[in-house]
matplotlib code that plots the C-alpha trace (Angstrom):
import matplotlib.pyplot as plt

x = [55.4, 58.0, 58.9, 60.0, 61.8, 61.6, 65.2, 65.3, 62.3, 63.6, 67.3, 66.3, 64.2, 67.0, 69.6, 67.6, 67.0, 70.6, 71.2, 68.9, 70.4, 73.6, 72.9, 70.7, 69.2, 71.1, 68.1, 68.2, 71.9, 71.8, 68.7, 70.3, 73.8, 71.8, 70.3, 73.7, 74.9, 71.9, 71.7, 72.4, 71.6, 74.7, 72.8, 70.9, 73.9, 76.0, 73.2, 72.8, 76.7, 76.7, 73.7, 75.7, 78.9, 77.1, 75.6, 78.8, 80.7, 77.7, 77.9, 81.6, 81.6, 78.2, 76.8, 73.1, 72.3, 70.2, 70.0, 66.4, 66.5, 62.9, 59.4, 59.7, 57.1, 57.3, 54.8, 54.3, 52.8, 52.6, 52.0, 49.0, 51.2, 53.9, 54.3, 55.9, 58.3, 58.1, 56.7, 56.0, 53.4, 54.1, 54.1, 56.1, 58.8, 58.8, 59.0, 62.0, 63.7, 63.5, 64.8, 67.7, 68.6, 68.0, 70.1, 73.0, 76.2, 78.3, 75.6, 73.3, 70.2, 68.3, 65.1, 62.5, 59.3, 57.1, 54.1, 50.9, 51.3, 48.4, 49.8, 53.1, 55.0, 57.2, 60.1, 60.1, 63.7, 64.6, 62.0, 59.3, 56.8, 56.9, 53.8, 53.1, 50.6, 50.2, 48.4, 47.9, 48.4, 48.8, 52.0, 54.8, 57.1, 56.9, 57.9, 59.0, 59.4, 61.3, 61.5, 62.5, 60.6, 61.7, 59.5, 60.4, 58.9, 56.1, 54.8, 54.2, 51.6, 48.3, 45.0, 41.9, 38.7, 38.1, 34.8, 34.9, 35.8, 38.4, 42.1, 44.5, 47.2, 45.9, 45.4, 49.3, 50.6, 48.5, 49.4, 53.1, 54.6, 52.6, 54.9, 57.6, 61.0, 60.8, 60.6, 63.9, 63.8, 65.0, 63.1, 60.1, 56.2, 54.3, 50.3, 47.6, 44.2, 41.1, 39.5, 38.9, 40.4, 42.8, 43.1, 44.9, 47.1, 48.2, 48.7, 50.7, 53.0, 53.7, 53.9, 57.2, 58.7, 58.7, 62.0, 63.0, 62.3, 60.6, 63.9, 63.1, 59.2, 60.4, 62.2, 59.8, 56.5, 53.4, 50.8, 48.4, 46.4, 48.7, 52.0, 50.7, 50.0, 53.4, 55.0, 52.9, 53.1, 57.1, 57.5, 54.9, 56.4, 59.9, 58.6, 57.8, 61.4, 61.4, 64.8, 66.9, 66.3, 63.9, 66.9, 65.5, 66.7, 65.8, 65.2, 62.5, 61.2, 63.3, 60.2, 56.5, 55.1, 51.4, 49.4, 45.5, 42.2, 38.4, 36.9, 33.2, 31.4, 30.9, 34.5, 37.9, 40.2, 43.7, 46.8, 50.1, 53.4, 56.4, 59.8, 63.0, 66.8, 67.0, 65.0, 65.3, 63.8, 64.7, 63.0, 63.4, 61.8, 62.0, 61.5, 62.6, 66.1, 67.5, 67.8, 67.8, 71.2, 70.9, 73.6, 75.0, 75.1, 78.9, 81.0, 81.8, 78.0, 78.6, 79.8, 83.3, 82.5, 84.8, 83.5, 85.5, 83.2, 86.1, 86.5, 83.7, 82.5, 82.9, 84.6, 83.0, 84.2, 81.0, 82.8, 83.1, 80.6, 78.6, 75.0, 76.7, 78.5, 75.5, 74.1, 76.4, 75.2, 72.9, 70.4, 72.2, 75.5, 77.7, 79.2, 81.6, 80.7, 83.6, 83.4, 80.7, 76.9, 74.1, 71.5, 67.8, 64.3, 60.8, 60.8, 63.8, 62.2, 58.7, 60.9, 62.6, 59.1, 57.7, 60.6, 60.6, 56.8, 57.1, 59.9, 62.7, 66.0, 67.5, 69.5, 73.2, 75.2, 72.8, 73.0, 72.0, 73.3, 75.0, 74.9, 73.4, 71.2, 71.3, 68.1, 69.3, 68.7, 71.9, 72.6, 74.4, 78.1, 80.0, 83.8, 85.8, 82.9, 82.5, 78.7, 76.9, 75.2, 73.7, 71.8, 69.2, 65.5, 62.6, 62.7, 59.2, 58.3, 60.3, 58.5, 56.1, 59.3, 61.4, 60.1, 60.7, 64.1, 65.3, 63.9, 64.0, 67.5, 69.6, 70.0, 71.7, 71.0, 69.3, 70.1, 67.9, 66.4, 64.0, 62.2, 60.5, 57.0, 55.7, 55.8, 59.5, 60.5, 58.8, 60.7, 64.1, 63.6, 62.5, 65.5, 67.7, 68.7, 69.7, 68.4, 70.8, 70.2, 72.4, 71.6, 68.9, 69.9, 74.0, 73.8, 77.0, 78.9, 77.5, 79.1, 82.4, 82.7, 81.8, 85.0, 83.4, 80.0, 78.5, 75.1, 74.6, 70.9, 67.9, 69.8, 66.8, 65.4, 68.3, 68.7, 66.5, 68.6, 70.6, 74.2, 77.2, 78.7, 82.5, 82.5, 85.1, 83.8, 80.2, 78.7, 75.6, 73.5, 72.1, 68.2, 66.6, 69.2, 68.7, 66.3, 63.9, 64.6, 64.2, 65.7, 62.8, 60.6, 62.8, 64.9, 61.8, 60.3, 63.4, 63.9, 60.2, 60.6, 63.7, 62.6, 59.1, 60.4, 62.0, 59.1, 55.6, 54.1, 53.8, 50.7, 48.7]
y = [5.7, 8.1, 11.4, 14.4, 16.7, 20.5, 21.1, 18.0, 19.7, 22.9, 22.3, 19.9, 22.3, 25.2, 23.0, 22.0, 25.5, 26.4, 23.2, 24.0, 27.3, 26.1, 22.7, 21.7, 18.7, 16.0, 15.1, 18.7, 19.0, 15.8, 17.4, 20.4, 19.0, 17.0, 20.3, 21.8, 18.9, 19.0, 23.0, 24.2, 27.8, 29.9, 32.3, 29.5, 27.2, 30.1, 30.8, 27.0, 27.0, 30.0, 28.3, 25.1, 26.8, 29.1, 25.7, 24.5, 27.5, 27.8, 24.0, 24.4, 28.0, 27.4, 30.5, 31.0, 29.8, 32.9, 36.2, 36.0, 33.1, 32.7, 32.6, 29.4, 26.8, 23.5, 20.6, 18.6, 14.9, 14.3, 10.4, 10.3, 8.2, 10.7, 12.5, 15.9, 17.4, 20.9, 24.1, 25.5, 24.9, 23.5, 27.1, 28.7, 25.9, 26.0, 29.9, 29.5, 27.2, 30.1, 32.7, 30.8, 29.6, 33.2, 34.7, 32.5, 34.4, 32.2, 32.4, 35.0, 34.7, 37.4, 38.7, 39.1, 38.9, 41.8, 42.2, 44.2, 43.2, 45.4, 48.6, 49.5, 46.3, 46.4, 43.7, 41.1, 41.1, 37.1, 35.9, 34.8, 33.6, 30.5, 29.1, 25.8, 22.9, 20.3, 17.0, 14.4, 10.9, 7.4, 6.2, 7.4, 9.6, 13.1, 13.5, 17.1, 19.0, 22.1, 24.5, 28.1, 29.5, 33.0, 35.5, 35.5, 31.9, 32.3, 35.4, 33.4, 31.1, 30.4, 29.0, 28.5, 26.5, 24.6, 23.1, 19.5, 19.1, 22.0, 20.8, 21.0, 20.9, 23.9, 26.0, 25.3, 26.1, 29.0, 30.3, 29.4, 31.9, 34.7, 33.9, 35.6, 34.3, 36.2, 32.4, 31.7, 28.9, 26.1, 24.8, 22.6, 23.1, 22.0, 21.5, 20.3, 19.0, 18.5, 19.1, 22.7, 25.9, 25.9, 22.2, 22.3, 25.0, 23.2, 20.3, 22.1, 23.2, 20.1, 18.4, 20.8, 18.9, 15.3, 14.0, 15.2, 12.1, 12.6, 10.9, 8.0, 8.0, 8.5, 5.5, 3.1, 4.7, 6.2, 3.8, 6.3, 9.7, 11.7, 10.0, 10.5, 14.1, 14.3, 13.4, 15.5, 18.5, 17.9, 17.9, 20.5, 23.1, 22.6, 23.3, 26.5, 27.4, 29.9, 28.3, 29.1, 32.6, 33.3, 33.5, 30.5, 27.0, 23.5, 23.2, 25.4, 22.7, 20.3, 18.1, 18.3, 17.5, 16.5, 15.8, 15.4, 14.8, 13.9, 17.2, 18.4, 16.9, 20.5, 21.3, 21.0, 23.1, 23.3, 25.2, 25.5, 26.6, 27.2, 26.4, 28.3, 27.4, 28.0, 24.8, 24.3, 21.8, 18.9, 15.8, 14.3, 12.1, 12.6, 9.2, 10.2, 9.3, 12.8, 15.3, 14.8, 14.3, 15.6, 14.3, 16.7, 15.9, 14.2, 17.5, 15.2, 15.3, 18.8, 18.8, 20.3, 22.9, 25.6, 28.8, 31.8, 34.7, 36.9, 35.0, 36.4, 39.5, 43.2, 44.9, 48.3, 50.9, 52.3, 55.1, 56.8, 55.3, 57.4, 57.3, 56.9, 53.8, 52.0, 52.2, 49.6, 46.7, 44.2, 41.8, 38.2, 39.9, 39.6, 42.5, 42.6, 45.6, 47.1, 50.4, 51.5, 51.1, 52.0, 49.4, 50.0, 48.1, 48.6, 50.6, 52.7, 53.8, 54.5, 56.7, 58.7, 59.2, 60.5, 62.8, 64.0, 64.5, 66.8, 68.6, 67.7, 66.8, 63.3, 62.4, 64.0, 62.0, 60.0, 61.0, 58.6, 60.7, 58.6, 56.0, 52.2, 50.9, 47.3, 45.9, 43.8, 43.3, 41.6, 39.3, 40.5, 39.9, 37.6, 37.3, 39.0, 39.4, 42.9, 41.9, 38.5, 36.9, 39.7, 38.0, 40.6, 40.8, 40.4, 43.8, 44.0, 45.3, 48.7, 48.9, 51.5, 53.8, 53.4, 56.5, 58.6, 57.5, 57.9, 61.1, 62.8, 61.3, 61.0, 57.1, 55.6, 51.7, 49.0, 45.5, 43.0, 39.7, 38.3, 40.4, 44.1, 45.0, 47.3, 50.3, 49.9, 49.0, 52.0, 54.3, 52.3, 53.0, 56.5, 57.4, 55.2, 53.4, 49.9, 47.1, 44.4, 40.9, 39.0, 35.3, 34.6, 31.5, 32.6, 35.1, 33.8, 33.9, 37.5, 38.8, 37.8, 40.4, 43.0, 44.4, 47.4, 48.3, 51.1, 52.5, 56.0, 56.2, 55.0, 52.8, 52.3, 49.9, 47.5, 44.8, 47.7, 50.6, 52.2, 50.7, 51.7, 48.8, 48.9, 45.8, 43.9, 41.8, 41.5, 38.9, 40.3, 40.0, 42.8, 41.9, 45.3, 47.3, 51.1, 50.5, 48.7, 45.3, 42.7, 39.1, 37.8, 38.6, 37.4, 34.3, 32.2, 32.6, 31.6, 28.5, 27.4, 27.2, 25.1, 22.6, 22.4, 19.5, 17.7, 17.6, 18.3, 21.5, 24.3, 25.4, 28.0]
z = [7.0, 4.8, 6.6, 4.7, 6.4, 5.9, 5.3, 2.4, 0.7, 0.6, 0.1, -3.1, -4.7, -4.1, -5.6, -8.6, -9.5, -9.1, -11.2, -13.8, -14.3, -15.9, -17.1, -20.0, -19.9, -21.5, -24.3, -25.2, -25.8, -27.9, -30.0, -30.6, -31.8, -34.2, -35.3, -35.8, -37.6, -39.8, -40.7, -43.8, -43.3, -42.3, -40.2, -38.5, -38.0, -36.6, -33.8, -33.1, -32.6, -30.4, -28.2, -27.9, -26.9, -24.1, -22.7, -22.2, -21.3, -18.4, -17.5, -16.8, -15.3, -13.4, -14.5, -15.9, -19.5, -20.2, -18.4, -18.1, -15.0, -15.5, -13.6, -11.0, -11.9, -9.6, -10.2, -6.8, -6.6, -3.0, -1.8, 0.6, 2.7, 3.6, 6.6, 7.0, 9.6, 9.1, 10.6, 7.3, 4.8, 1.4, -0.5, 1.8, 2.0, -2.0, -1.5, 0.6, -1.8, -4.4, -2.3, -1.4, -5.0, -6.6, -4.0, -3.8, -3.7, -5.5, -8.7, -8.5, -10.6, -11.9, -10.2, -12.5, -10.7, -10.0, -7.8, -8.3, -11.9, -13.3, -11.2, -10.1, -10.9, -8.4, -8.5, -5.4, -5.3, -5.1, -7.5, -5.5, -5.8, -7.4, -9.4, -7.5, -8.8, -6.2, -6.6, -4.1, -5.3, -3.8, -2.4, 0.1, -2.0, -3.5, -7.0, -8.1, -11.5, -11.0, -14.1, -14.5, -17.9, -19.5, -20.3, -24.2, -24.8, -22.0, -23.4, -26.9, -25.3, -27.0, -26.6, -28.4, -28.3, -31.4, -33.0, -32.4, -36.2, -36.9, -37.5, -34.7, -37.4, -39.0, -36.0, -34.8, -38.7, -38.9, -35.2, -35.4, -37.7, -35.8, -32.6, -34.4, -33.1, -29.5, -28.2, -29.0, -31.5, -32.0, -29.0, -28.6, -28.8, -26.1, -26.3, -24.2, -26.2, -24.0, -20.9, -20.0, -20.7, -17.8, -17.8, -21.5, -20.5, -17.5, -19.7, -22.3, -19.3, -17.9, -21.5, -21.5, -19.1, -21.1, -22.8, -26.1, -28.2, -31.5, -33.1, -31.4, -32.3, -35.8, -35.9, -34.0, -35.8, -34.3, -32.7, -31.3, -32.3, -30.4, -31.8, -35.1, -34.3, -33.2, -36.2, -38.5, -36.5, -36.5, -40.1, -40.8, -38.7, -39.5, -43.2, -42.1, -42.4, -39.7, -38.3, -35.3, -34.3, -37.0, -39.3, -41.6, -41.8, -41.4, -37.4, -35.8, -33.6, -31.6, -30.9, -30.4, -27.3, -26.4, -23.3, -23.8, -21.6, -22.0, -23.0, -23.3, -26.8, -28.1, -27.3, -28.2, -26.0, -27.5, -25.6, -27.1, -24.9, -26.8, -24.9, -25.8, -26.5, -22.7, -21.8, -18.0, -15.5, -13.5, -12.1, -8.7, -6.1, -2.3, -0.5, 3.2, 2.8, 2.5, -0.1, -3.9, -5.7, -9.2, -11.7, -14.0, -17.8, -19.0, -20.0, -23.2, -24.1, -25.6, -29.3, -30.1, -32.3, -33.7, -33.9, -35.1, -36.0, -37.0, -40.4, -42.2, -40.3, -40.2, -37.0, -36.3, -33.6, -32.2, -30.6, -34.1, -36.4, -38.5, -40.0, -43.6, -42.2, -41.4, -44.7, -46.1, -43.7, -45.2, -43.5, -42.5, -42.2, -38.8, -37.3, -34.5, -32.3, -30.5, -28.1, -25.9, -26.0, -23.9, -22.7, -21.9, -21.4, -21.2, -17.7, -18.9, -22.3, -20.4, -18.0, -21.1, -22.7, -19.5, -19.3, -22.9, -23.3, -19.7, -22.0, -19.1, -19.8, -19.5, -16.4, -16.6, -18.5, -20.7, -24.1, -27.1, -29.8, -32.3, -30.1, -30.2, -27.3, -26.4, -25.1, -22.1, -18.5, -17.1, -14.1, -11.5, -11.7, -9.4, -8.5, -11.0, -13.7, -14.9, -15.6, -15.4, -18.5, -20.6, -23.3, -25.5, -24.7, -27.2, -29.1, -29.9, -26.6, -27.4, -31.1, -29.7, -28.5, -31.5, -33.5, -30.2, -29.4, -33.2, -33.7, -30.4, -28.8, -31.8, -31.1, -34.3, -33.9, -31.6, -30.6, -29.3, -30.1, -32.7, -35.2, -35.2, -36.1, -38.9, -36.6, -35.5, -39.1, -40.8, -38.2, -39.1, -42.6, -42.0, -40.0, -41.9, -38.7, -38.3, -36.2, -34.9, -32.8, -30.6, -30.1, -27.7, -25.5, -25.7, -22.6, -21.0, -24.1, -25.0, -21.7, -22.3, -24.9, -22.3, -21.0, -18.6, -17.4, -15.3, -14.7, -16.4, -15.3, -13.2, -10.8, -8.9, -11.8, -11.2, -14.1, -16.1, -15.3, -18.3, -18.3, -20.4, -21.5, -23.3, -25.9, -27.7, -30.9, -29.6, -32.4, -33.8, -37.0, -39.2, -39.0, -40.3, -42.7, -43.2, -46.2, -43.9, -45.1, -42.4, -42.4, -40.4, -43.3, -46.0, -44.8, -43.5, -46.9, -48.8, -46.4, -46.7, -50.4, -50.2, -47.6, -48.9, -51.3, -48.1, -45.9, -47.4, -49.2, -46.9, -45.4, -47.3]

ax = plt.figure().add_subplot(projection="3d")
ax.plot(x, y, z, "-o")
ax.set_aspect("equal")
plt.show()
């Protein structure tokens, strides 16, 4: 009988969580490299280059791929013939592993989990608890899948129950454009079909852990309903022209992964969960011989990319920029930011709104007049870092605060990830502001442009506090200009037209 020791189980999961924080799976690196080589959209190609460079930097430096180090999901297949040598239950052991991994001094991972989600939403401090799925199977081993899923892509999960004769393809093609770019494409779309509502969602999440192998399937050809569906969706979703970071281009998805299960004759449950450019999962088996030993990808797996944004970019000084200066910036243009900017996310905006609504002043030293705000929640620094990985968060969450910030604080511009909604774009146009995007999935690369960091206000909020960063040549792209033109609206339309002749006619 196989004996699984408590420490072997805990340390294996903890090590795996650290491992996936800085190592992309090899199949993801290969797929992204192919996407980079084939991409014809300059903006999308630049974004993919940043993601791949960031990935290699993280592999070498053992720092997080993304500032959002995710909510931990663990799948366990526990053999019926094993015996535990432990004083804890399974969930407690998993959560001890999460605590260890996220609090490791050499590579602190951001704590993003909040308790009382419908109420005060207090951060638990160590990213516990994990979401754990346990299955009892035959055998004498434990198969473990560990993943860390970012909020930007998790928030785009969709579910529907179609009529039995409805088209899954039509539903996916109608739904994907509504996701926006907040899920940080290119990534994978993971689909569960059948069962019940909760079964379909669980299959979609588990499908996410499967290898990226669509190119192999294209070569061999489909031999089942699901394989045919994968191929059709892969071609048609990419034909939408959404592209990397929603900037328009040839590659929106690297793969379509699907699991299915028998369902009721009157039903067709379908779940879809996208996975972002910060794809993080590891698989291992415990057989009683000791802890797992995960093998990192060969550093030569990453492509040798020469990336110099300075050659065709506009350098600006944030310390003396004016409202007139930003009027000449155009959607798709690369800007290199220099000087000081402020940060803020959901909770900081809510606090600012409460103060302004009550007629109270902002905290001493917090002045947004003629400044830019960066929507970011950085990872804590280690060693000689001034800040840890500091990539952008999804900007649409701040849309409802945009008018307030532009009209009442003197804010000049904003930096975030993905598109802005109609409310924010209306405010940007009215106040002749500007919205810039940094590349989601390039958090460590972005952090290297930050020369100093200090907390200005709301220190009690941790990573959601307002910081002041001093940056040097921080690369961003103009997403919405002062006239309200959005590249996330114009570029996908342009690229859909360009590539319709390559794949298929785009969906109506």
